[in-house]
Every structure is written in structure tokens, then in C-alpha cells.
C-alpha positions in Angstrom: 85.8 125.9 104.9 83.2 123.7 103.3 82.3 120.5 105.1 83.8 117.3 103.8 81.4 115.1 101.8 81.9 111.8 103.5 79.7 110.0 101.0 82.1 110.9 98.2 84.9 109.5 100.3 83.0 106.3 101.0 82.8 106.9 104.8 79.0 107.4 105.1 78.5 104.1 107.1 81.7 104.3 109.0 81.7 105.4 112.7 83.4 108.7 113.2 86.7 108.8 115.1 85.0 110.4 118.0 82.3 107.7 118.0 85.1 105.0 118.1 87.0 106.6 120.9 83.9 107.2 122.9 82.8 103.6 122.6 86.1 102.5 124.0 86.2 105.1 126.7 82.7 104.2 127.9 83.6 100.5 128.1 84.5 100.1 131.8 86.7 97.1 131.2 89.1 98.4 128.5 92.1 100.0 130.2 95.7 100.7 129.1 98.6 103.0 128.2 99.7 105.0 125.2 103.4 105.4 124.4 104.1 107.5 121.3 107.5 108.6 120.1 108.4 110.8 117.2 105.1 112.6 116.2 103.6 113.7 119.4 100.7 112.0 121.2 98.3 112.0 118.3 96.3 108.9 119.1 96.0 109.6 122.8 94.7 113.1 122.0 91.6 111.7 120.3 90.7 109.7 123.4 91.2 112.7 125.7 89.1 114.9 123.4 86.1 112.5 123.1 85.5 112.5 126.9 85.4 109.7 129.5 89.1 109.0 129.1 89.8 108.6 132.8 88.3 105.1 132.7 90.4 104.1 129.7 93.8 105.8 129.9 96.1 104.7 132.7 99.0 106.7 131.2 99.9 108.6 128.1 103.5 109.5 127.4 106.1 110.5 124.8 109.7 109.7 125.6 110.7 112.1 122.8 114.3 112.7 123.9 116.6 109.8 122.9 118.3 109.7 126.3 115.0 109.5 128.1 113.8 106.9 125.7 116.9 104.8 126.3 116.6 105.2 130.1 113.0 103.9 129.9 113.3 101.2 127.3 117.0 100.4 127.1 119.4 100.8 124.2 118.6 98.8 121.1 121.5 96.7 119.7 121.5 98.7 116.4 121.1 102.0 118.2 118.0 102.9 116.2 114.7 104.0 117.4 112.2 103.7 114.5 112.3 99.9 114.4 110.1 96.9 115.0 112.4 95.8 117.8 111.9 99.2 119.5 108.2 99.0 119.2 108.0 95.5 120.7 110.2 96.6 123.6 107.8 99.5 124.2 104.7 97.3 124.1 106.2 94.7 126.5 107.5 97.3 128.9 104.3 99.3 129.1 102.2 96.2 129.5 104.4 94.9 132.3 103.9 98.2 134.2 100.1 98.0 133.9 100.2 94.5 135.3 102.5 95.5 138.2 100.5 98.6 139.1 96.9 97.6 138.7 95.4 95.0 141.0 93.3 92.3 139.4 91.5 91.8 142.7 89.8 95.1 142.6 89.0 94.9 138.8 88.9 91.2 137.8 87.1 92.0 134.5 89.7 94.5 133.3 91.0 94.1 129.7 94.6 95.5 129.6 96.2 97.0 126.5 99.3 98.9 125.6 99.4 101.0 122.4 102.7 102.3 121.0 104.2 103.9 118.0 107.7 105.0 117.0 107.8 107.1 113.9 109.9 109.6 111.9 107.8 112.1 110.1 108.9 114.1 107.0 112.2 115.9 107.4 112.7 119.7 106.8 114.4 119.1 103.4 111.4 116.9 102.4 113.8 114.3 101.0 112.4 111.5 103.2 108.7 111.3 103.6 108.8 109.5 106.9 107.7 106.1 108.2 107.0 104.3 111.4 106.0 101.3 113.4 102.6 101.1 115.1 101.4 98.3 117.4 98.9 97.1 120.0 99.3 94.5 122.7 96.0 93.6 124.3 93.7 91.0 125.8 90.1 90.0 125.0 89.7 87.8 128.1 90.9 89.0 131.6 92.0 85.4 132.3 94.0 85.2 129.2 97.7 84.9 130.1 99.0 85.2 126.6 98.4 88.6 124.9 97.3 89.2 121.3 99.4 91.6 119.3 99.0 93.5 116.0 102.1 95.2 114.6 102.3 97.2 111.3 104.7 99.3 109.4 103.5 102.5 107.7 105.0 104.9 105.1 103.7 108.5 105.0 103.0 110.1 101.6 101.9 113.6 102.8 104.3 116.5 102.5 103.6 118.2 105.9 104.5 116.8 109.3 101.3 118.1 110.7 99.2 116.1 108.2 101.3 113.0 108.8 100.7 113.4 112.6 96.9 113.7 112.1 96.9 110.6 109.9 98.9 108.6 112.5 96.4 109.6 115.2 93.4 108.4 113.1 95.3 105.1 112.3 95.9 104.5 116.0 92.2 104.9 116.8 91.2 102.6 114.0 93.7 100.0 115.2 92.6 100.0 118.8 88.9 100.0 117.8 89.4 97.2 115.3 91.4 95.1 117.7 88.6 95.1 120.4 85.5 95.0 118.2 86.6 93.4 114.9 89.3 91.0 116.0 87.3 88.0 114.7 87.3 89.4 111.1 91.0 90.2 110.5 90.6 90.9 106.8 87.9 93.5 107.5 89.9 94.8 110.4 92.7 95.5 107.8 90.3 97.5 105.7 89.0 99.4 108.7 92.5 100.7 109.4 91.8 103.2 106.5 88.6 104.5 107.9 88.7 108.3 107.4 92.2 108.0 105.8 92.8 108.3 102.0 95.0 105.6 100.7 97.0 108.2 98.8 98.2 109.6 102.1 99.4 106.4 103.9 100.9 103.0 102.9 100.8 99.9 105.1 103.6 97.6 103.8 103.7 95.0 106.6 101.4 93.7 109.2 101.6 90.7 111.6 98.9 89.3 113.8 100.0 87.1 116.8 98.4 85.7 119.9 95.7 83.2 121.0 92.8 84.9 119.1 94.9 85.0 115.9 96.2 81.4 115.8 94.2 80.7 112.7 95.4 83.8 110.9 97.9 83.2 108.2 100.0 86.4 108.0 101.0 85.6 104.4 97.3 86.0 103.5 97.2 89.3 105.4 100.2 90.4 103.3 98.3 89.4 100.2 95.4 91.5 101.3 97.7 94.6 101.6 98.5 94.3 97.9 95.1 93.3 96.9 93.5 96.3 98.7 96.0 98.8 97.2 97.5 99.5 100.6 101.0 98.8 99.2 102.7 97.8 96.0 104.6 94.8 97.2 105.0 92.5 100.2 107.5 89.9 101.2 107.8 86.9 103.5 110.6 84.6 104.4 111.2 80.9 104.2 109.7 80.6 107.7 106.4 82.1 106.4 106.7 85.3 108.5 106.1 88.6 106.9 109.1 90.8 106.2 109.5 94.6 105.7 110.7 95.0 102.1 112.7 98.2 103.0 114.7 96.4 105.7 115.3 93.3 103.6 116.3 95.1 100.4 118.2 98.0 101.9 121.6 98.4 100.1 121.4 94.8 98.9 122.5 93.2 95.7 119.2 91.8 94.4 118.6 88.9 92.0 114.9 88.5 91.2 113.2 85.6 89.4 109.6 86.1 88.3 107.2 83.2 87.7 104.0 81.5 88.4 105.7 78.7 90.4 102.5 76.7 90.1 104.3 74.5 91.0 108.0 75.3 91.2 109.8 73.1 88.7 113.3 71.9 88.0 113.5 74.5 85.3 112.7 77.3 87.8 115.5 76.0 90.1 118.0 75.7 87.3 117.2 79.2 86.2 117.8 80.4 89.7 120.9 78.5 90.5 122.7 79.1 87.2 121.9 82.9 87.2 122.9 83.1 90.8 126.3 81.5 90.1 126.9 84.2 87.4 125.5 87.0 89.6 127.7 86.5 92.6 130.8 86.4 90.3 130.0 89.9 89.1 132.8 92.3 90.2 130.4 94.7 92.0 128.5 92.0 93.9 129.2 91.0 97.5 127.8 87.5 98.0 127.3 88.2 101.7 125.2 91.2 100.9 123.0 89.5 98.3 119.4 88.5 98.4 117.4 86.3 95.9 113.7 87.1 95.4 111.1 84.8 93.9 108.4 87.2 92.7 104.8 86.5 91.8 102.7 89.3 90.4 99.2 90.0 91.5 98.1 89.6 87.8 99.6 86.1 87.8 97.6 85.2 90.9 94.5 86.4 89.0 95.3 84.5 85.9 92.5 82.0 86.5 90.0 84.6 87.5 89.7 85.8 91.1 92.6 85.2 93.5 92.3 81.8 95.1 94.0 82.1 98.5 94.6 78.4 98.9 96.3 78.3 95.5 98.5 81.2 96.6 99.4 79.4 99.8 100.3 76.2 97.9 102.8 78.1 95.8 104.2 79.9 98.8 104.6 76.7 100.8 106.6 75.0 98.1 108.9 78.0 97.7 109.4 78.4 101.4 110.2 74.8 101.8 113.1 75.4 99.4 114.4 78.2 101.6 113.4 81.1 99.4 112.1 84.6 100.1 108.9 85.4 98.2 107.5 88.7 97.0 104.0 89.5 95.8 103.8 92.6 93.8 101.5 94.7 91.6 104.3 95.3 89.0 103.2 93.8 85.8 106.0 95.5 83.9 109.6 94.8 84.8 110.6 98.5 84.8 108.2 99.1 87.7 109.8 96.2 89.7 113.3 97.7 89.1 112.0 101.2 90.1 110.8 99.7 93.3 114.1 98.0 94.1 115.9 101.2 93.3 114.0 102.9 96.1 116.1 100.8 98.6 119.4 100.0 96.9 121.9 101.4 94.5 123.8 98.1 94.3 123.6 95.6 91.3 120.2 94.2 90.4 119.8 91.1 88.3 116.7 89.8 86.6 116.5 86.2 85.7 114.0 85.5 82.9 113.1 83.2 80.0 112.9 84.0 76.3 109.2 84.7 76.4 109.6 87.2 79.2 112.4 89.0 77.2 110.2 89.2 74.1 107.4 90.8 76.2 109.9 93.4 77.7 110.5 94.6 74.1 106.8 94.7 73.2 105.6 98.3 72.8 102.0 97.6 73.8 103.0 97.4 77.5 104.3 101.0 77.5 101.5 103.0 75.6 100.4 104.6 78.8 103.8 106.3 79.2 104.3 109.6 77.6 107.8 108.6 76.6 106.7 105.1 75.5 109.1 102.2 75.5 112.1 104.6 75.7 110.9 106.0 79.0 110.4 102.5 80.4 113.8 101.3 79.2 115.4 104.4 80.7 114.0 103.3 84.1 114.7 99.6 83.5 118.3 99.8 82.4 119.4 103.2 83.8 120.9 101.7 87.0 123.4 98.8 87.5 121.1 96.1 86.1 121.6 93.0 84.0 119.3 90.4 82.6 120.3 86.8 82.9 118.5 85.0 80.0 117.6 81.3 80.2 117.2 79.6 76.8 114.1 78.0 75.4 113.6 75.1 73.0 111.3 75.8 70.0 108.5 73.2 70.3 108.2 72.9 66.5 111.8 73.0 65.3 113.7 71.9 68.4 116.0 74.9 68.0 117.5 76.4 71.1 116.5 80.1 71.4 119.0 82.4 73.0 119.7 86.2 73.0 121.4 85.7 69.6 118.4 84.4 67.7 115.4 85.7 69.8 112.8 87.3 67.6 111.7 90.7 68.9 109.4 93.0 66.9 111.2 94.4 63.8 110.9 98.0 65.2 112.6 96.9 68.3 115.6 95.1 66.8 118.0 98.0 66.9 117.0 98.9 70.5 117.4 95.3 71.5 120.9 95.2 69.9 121.9 98.3 71.8 121.2 96.8 75.2 122.5 93.3 74.3 125.8 94.5 73.0 126.2 96.9 75.9 126.3 93.9 78.2 122.8 94.3 79.7 121.6 90.9 78.5 123.7 87.8 79.3 122.9 84.2 78.2 122.9 81.4 80.8 125.0 78.8 78.8 125.5 76.0 81.4 121.8 75.2 81.5 120.5 71.6 81.9 119.3 70.5 78.4 117.4 67.5 79.8 114.8 69.6 81.5 113.9 72.1 78.8 110.6 70.4 78.0 109.3 71.0 81.5 106.6 73.6 81.9 104.6 74.4 85.1 101.3 74.5 83.3 101.8 70.9 82.0 102.9 69.7 85.5 99.8 71.4 87.0 97.6 69.7 84.4 98.9 66.3 85.2 98.5 66.9 88.9 94.9 68.0 88.6 94.0 65.3 86.1 95.5 62.6 88.3 98.0 61.6 85.6 101.4 60.1 86.3 104.9 61.2 85.4 105.0 64.7 86.9 107.0 63.9 90.0 110.4 63.8 88.3 109.8 67.3 86.8 110.0 68.9 90.2 112.9 69.6 92.7 113.6 67.0 95.3 111.0 66.8 98.0 108.4 68.9 96.2 106.4 66.1 94.8 106.2 64.5 98.2 104.9 67.7 99.7 102.2 68.1 97.0 101.0 64.5 97.5 101.1 64.7 101.3 99.2 68.0 101.6 97.1 67.5 98.5 98.3 70.8 97.1 96.7 72.2 93.9 94.3 69.3 93.7 92.0 71.1 96.3 91.7 74.0 93.9 90.7 71.7 91.1 88.1 70.0 93.2 86.7 73.4 94.2 86.4 74.4 90.5 84.6 71.2 89.7 82.2 71.7 92.6 81.4 75.2 91.4 80.7 74.0 87.9 78.3 71.3 89.2 76.5 73.9 91.3 76.1 76.2 88.4 74.6 73.5 86.2 
């Protein structure tokens, strides 16, 4: 077999897996345990092979049998094993054992860690590719009472269990190495997780950093990096700002999604949401108790003004979170890709709330030229499932006419296709909209905020204007742009 050309893969300046494990093994202060369930002891094996592991590994185990696993870690409330709760239980249990069994008096400089993973690799029928939770609980100061923790969720893309196991082992080494030697650069640490791993073989769709050395880390920004670095297609976080696992949140749910810039969120956005939600939950197949609303921002929207500005992203997120909403950041510029993504996790009703301009774009052929089946292929994916579009009207700025599904102007070649979907009940007008707010546009509100003009406050939902003023949201971005222009001159 010919040797792998690491320069082609971009790994020429990256330490080898053996070099990483050896550096850890030769550090006399790093000491801990490995607990791996579901795919063998792939990470621990790398440390054993590199040599010098006796000074690093206190214990390596695989409680593979469910009965033994329950006897060691207890039974989870949901009875499942490949969960974040199970991983956290493993990390805490193993760290407690290290603390109980190793005397600090003899080794006062010892840095304890517990590494764990609980995964399910690809099944025999190859219907489910496999996924898992991986985490590290560790300390960087022996006097540190509170531990740092990094927890991530992965999805495997390879078609052989053996290959998935190998990938998992490398990921584990990268995580432990990054935690001890790159902890002060979390964004780079995130990229280093893919050292010697092709992104086509592994997806990381959630990560959380917690602990004293990560107090300044905003996990929403870490989520943004996952999408930005092509590690995953979409990430989510809740109203509390904590990162969420999309698969867990969307699983078998009725989903209502509203796409926008939300820069800032306006009364129109909230009217669109509330009125479409009222219609959505009255649908015969929709269970209100099993329904989730998603406010989605695309990566291309975040890049609309050039490069992504993280503070601008956080400003939008803060406002949506304050209103109690779940936020998604995705790479899906076309709606059919968003629906495809949802369909990976649910077969229940999906609703898309959109304005007239969005609907016109949906019926624009230019967005589907890369598909062999063109717009018909896209629409087959978009409308194939139990999906409905809830259309919010728009006032024509020149004529004052209210535009709805009945008089919207799509391309002449698309008229018959549009009629087909409309008259088959796939497009429904929101008729009880608030006519007094139809002249409100986010871009105009943003302009007034950044220019210091008055009169924008009443265009926003209750409490939002106060937040913007108190925290100086969006204005900071404008000041930054002005400073850059002055420096360039």
C-alpha cells in the first residue's frame, strides 16, 4: 500500500497521533482514566501503543454489556445509553474514583482527567450510520476544585464499523491533546479535533465548553464555528443560550420554521411567527405539545455584509433568546435543503413561515441550476412530505397594494407550477395580519439605530428596544466599521 501523502491532506505541520499521545504520556503530571462504551477502547489503545502509558493511564475500561454498565453507572431515566446524560454520568463517576484512590499528598502536582465516550457505530443493515457522545473532564491546575469539561456529539459517515472506530480513536486523542495544550485557544482547538480526520468521515454537530478556564467562552460562538468550518450543516441553541443537539430537539416533532435576518427582530417578525403558529397548531395532524418553533438564520445571511461579525451574530441571538425562542444557524440557502434536513429527524408536519419575497425566490429557477432535475427535483424534495407554507402578505411600496398568494408575481414559466402547489393546499395566506406594521423593515430599523435617528423603538417587540439601548447592540458593529474605514484612509 502506498504511503499517504499528508501534504495533500493538509497535515504536514500537524503532530502525528503518536507524537500527541507520547507528549501526554511523557508528562509526569497528567494522569487519568479512559471509559469507552460501544466501539471498543480505540482512544486508550493509541496511548498504550505509543509507550510510557503507565504514567498516564490509571485505568482503561469498556463496560460494554448493558447490565454491567448499569451496575457501574446506574440506570438512566430514559433507559438509553448513547446520550449526553450517560456521558456526563461516566465522566463524574470516573473522576470521583480517581480522587478517592489517588493520594494528593504523594503527588501534589498531578493533573487529573477522565475521558469517556458512549457511541453506537453503524448497524449490520447499514441503515443507521452511527453517532456518539465524547467528553473530557480535566484540570489544568492541581489546586483547581472545579473541573473543566468539553463535551461533543458526533455523527459517523463511514460505512464500516472498523473505520468508524479508528476515527473515534483519533478524535479522542485530538480532544485530550487539545484540552491540555490548546485550551486557551478554543476556536483553534475546535479545528484541531479534525487533525488526521477527513471532514467527509465525521460530523461534529454540538460542542460545549464549561469550567473555570472556559468562563469567557460563548458556546454559541463555538456552535457558529462548527457551521463556519464545515463541521456540520446546522446548529441550534435554546433561549438560555446553551447549545442543543438538533437531532434530539427535532426528533419526531412538528416543526414550524421562520427564516430571517432578525437584525433586529421586529414586530413584523413576531406577527409572522404568532399568526402562522396559531394556524399551524390548528392543523389536524399537529400536536401542540409535540411542536417546536425554529427561528433560522442562514450562514449566507450572516455574511451579507462581508465576513461574519461575531458580535453582530450574538446581538441577534441575544434578542431572539430574550423572547424565548430556539435559534438555528444553517448552511441551507435553499429552502428545500432545510426541509431535507428536518426530514432526517421527523415525519410529522413541517411548516415554513415566509414573506412574499421569499416565496418569489423559491420559484426562481436560478437557485436550482446545479441540480440535474432542476426546479422539479428541488420541489419534489420541498413539497414531497407533509409540508405547508404560511405566507405573510406584503404592501407594494409604490402602489400600496397588498400582495398575497393570489396576486404574487412569479416568473411566467413558473406560473402553472405555482398554481399546482397553491391549489393543492401547500401555500396558505396569513389573513389576520396586523396592517399597521406592514411598513416596518429590519434594514430600516437597523439604519436608524446605527445613524442615531429616533423613531425605531416602536417598531420592535416589547422590551427589545430597551435591550438594544442598554447593551448598545448593533451600534458597536457600526463603530467598528467606521474605525476600519478611518484606518484604511
